[in-house]
N, C-alpha and C positions, 0 to 999 in steps of 0.2 A: 812540678811543684808538689804534687800530692805525695809522690814517692820520697822526695827529699824530706818531707815533714813526717813521714812514717805512715801515711794513709795509703798503705800498699793495696788494699782491697779496692779502693776507689781509683787509684792509679791504674790498676790492672783492668778494671772495667772500661776506663777511658781508652787505654791502649788497645784492648780487644775490639772496640767499636771504631777505631780509626780505619778509614778506607785503605790506607797503605802505611805501614810502619817504615820509617826511615832510620838511618843510622843513629840519629840523635834520640829518637824515641826508644829504640832498643837499648841504647847506652843508659838512658835515664832509668829504665826499668831494671836492668841488670845491676847497676850501681845501687839503686834504691834497695833492692833485695839484699845485696851484699852488705850494705852499711847497716841494715837493721837485723842482721843475724840470720838471714834466710839463704844460706849458701846453696842448698840443694835447688831451690827455685831459681836462683841466679844462674847456676850451671845448666839447668834445664832450658832456660831461655837462650843461653849461648848455643846449645845444641839446635834448638828450634830456629834461631837466627841463621845459623850456618846451613841448615836444611833448606831454608828459603833463598839461599844463594847470597846472603849478605856476608861481608867479611868484617872481622873485628879490626878497628883501628887502635892506635896506641892508648887512647882514652878508654875505650871499651875494655881493652886488655888489662889496664890498670884496675878497673872496676872488678874484673874477674879475679885478679890477684888478691883483692881485699876480701873476697868470699872465702 
């Protein structure tokens, strides 16, 4: 919700405090960054997501394309 509204700093704080990020939380953050003009941060999150063994689904991939 925070990422969608543009409160990316707050969204990032909540994301980082999560015990475990799932595909939905990764997608929300990546899409939030992309939609608000932060392509570099969105792509960095994609790299981090993949390093942690997570795979992009079609929704996450669409968010990346908008970056």
